[in-house]
C-alpha positions in Angstrom: -5.1 20.6 -8.9 -6.3 18.1 -11.3 -9.9 17.8 -12.2 -11.6 14.4 -12.1 -11.1 14.1 -15.8 -7.4 14.0 -15.7 -7.5 10.9 -13.4 -7.7 8.9 -16.7 -4.8 10.5 -18.4 -1.3 9.1 -18.1 1.4 11.6 -18.5 4.9 10.3 -19.4 8.0 12.2 -18.0 11.6 11.6 -18.6 13.9 12.4 -15.7 17.6 11.2 -15.4 17.2 8.6 -18.2 14.3 6.7 -16.3 10.7 7.0 -17.8 8.1 7.9 -15.1 4.5 7.6 -15.6 2.1 9.8 -13.6 -0.6 7.5 -12.1 -3.7 8.1 -10.0 -4.2 6.7 -6.6 -6.1 3.3 -6.4 -9.6 3.9 -4.9 -9.4 2.2 -1.4 -13.1 2.7 -0.7 -14.2 1.4 2.6 -10.7 -0.3 3.1 -9.1 3.2 3.5 -9.9 3.5 7.3 -8.4 -0.1 8.0 -4.8 -0.3 9.3 -4.9 -4.1 9.5 -7.3 -6.1 7.0 -6.8 -9.9 7.1 -8.6 -13.1 5.9 -8.0 -15.6 8.8 -6.1 -14.4 11.7 -4.9 -11.0 13.2 -2.3 -11.5 15.9 0.0 -9.2 17.8 3.1 -10.4 19.6 4.6 -6.9 20.2 4.5 -5.3 23.7 4.6 -1.9 22.5 2.4 -2.0 19.6 -0.1 0.9 18.8 -2.3 0.5 15.7 -4.1 3.6 14.5 -7.0 2.7 12.4 -9.6 0.0 12.1 -8.7 -3.7 12.3 -10.5 -6.3 10.4 -10.7 -10.0 9.7 -13.1 -11.6 7.2 -14.2 -14.4 6.7 -12.0 -15.4 9.7 -12.7 -14.2 13.3 -9.4 -14.7 14.9 -8.1 -11.7 16.8 -5.3 -12.1 19.5 -2.7 -10.3 21.4 -4.2 -6.9 21.5 -5.4 -4.9 24.5 -7.7 -2.0 24.4 -4.8 0.3 24.7 -2.9 -1.3 21.7 -5.2 0.1 18.9 -7.4 3.2 18.2 -10.3 2.2 16.0 -12.7 -0.3 15.7 -12.7 -4.1 15.4 -14.6 -5.9 12.6 -14.6 -9.7 12.6 -16.3 -12.3 10.5 -18.4 -12.4 7.5 -21.1 -9.7 7.1 -19.1 -7.1 9.1 -17.4 -3.9 7.6 -14.3 -6.0 7.0 -16.1 -7.9 4.4 -16.8 -4.9 2.2 -13.2 -3.5 3.0 -11.8 -6.6 1.6 -13.8 -6.4 -1.7 -12.9 -2.8 -1.9 -9.3 -3.7 -1.4 -9.2 -6.4 -4.1 -10.5 -3.8 -6.5 -7.7 -1.4 -5.3 -5.1 -4.1 -5.8 -6.3 -4.6 -9.3 -6.2 -0.9 -10.0 -2.6 -0.9 -8.8 -1.5 -3.9 -10.7 -2.9 -2.4 -13.9 -1.0 0.8 -13.4 1.6 1.8 -16.0 5.1 0.6 -14.8 7.7 3.2 -14.2 10.7 0.8 -13.9 11.5 -2.7 -12.9 13.8 -2.7 -10.0 14.3 -6.4 -9.5 17.8 -7.0 -8.0 18.3 -3.5 -7.5 19.5 -2.3 -4.1 17.4 0.9 -3.3 19.7 2.2 -0.6 20.8 5.8 -1.8 18.3 6.1 -4.6 15.8 8.9 -5.1 12.6 7.8 -6.8 9.8 10.0 -8.4 6.2 9.1 -8.1 5.2 6.0 -10.0 4.8 2.2 -10.0 7.9 0.2 -9.4 7.9 -3.5 -9.7 10.1 -6.2 -8.1 9.9 -10.0 -9.0 10.4 -11.3 -5.4 12.0 -8.9 -3.0 13.1 -5.4 -2.5 16.1 -4.3 -0.5 17.2 -1.1 1.1 20.8 -1.6 2.1 24.1 -0.2 0.9 25.6 2.2 1.5 23.0 4.6 3.1 20.2 2.2 3.9 18.0 5.1 2.9 15.4 5.5 0.0 14.2 8.9 -0.9 10.8 9.4 -2.4 10.7 12.7 -4.1 7.8 14.9 -5.3 4.2 14.6 -4.5 2.3 11.9 -6.2 1.5 8.3 -5.9 4.2 5.6 -5.3 3.2 2.0 -5.9 5.7 -0.7 -5.0 4.5 -4.1 -6.4 6.8 -6.8 -4.7 
């Protein structure tokens, strides 16, 4: 187990010719309990949707297509709600994730059949898991960040 002091330490590991950097998890704060967090509209078009976690929308208030049986959690809509603070906390977590040391750029690489170690992986536009196995394996315990 890592003490709180080691959260500020970056450990570099070399594995199979790819440099991996151990990173700490972004701190989500109040955003951690939200399954959906939006800024203008939250809508559901699925008939068999089940969302486990809170749903928030701030500053917007639109919330459509959900029945009481399609989510487990609370709903926070509009300014001044729990969703407002959660969006602030989420923005800080995104900034932490963006600033994390990059393990590898996987732009243009099909992830199908790959095994990745914990780290931050960056893509210029899209990520694809296709050929031949259409399976991506995340190996080891740790933090995985995919910046797409």
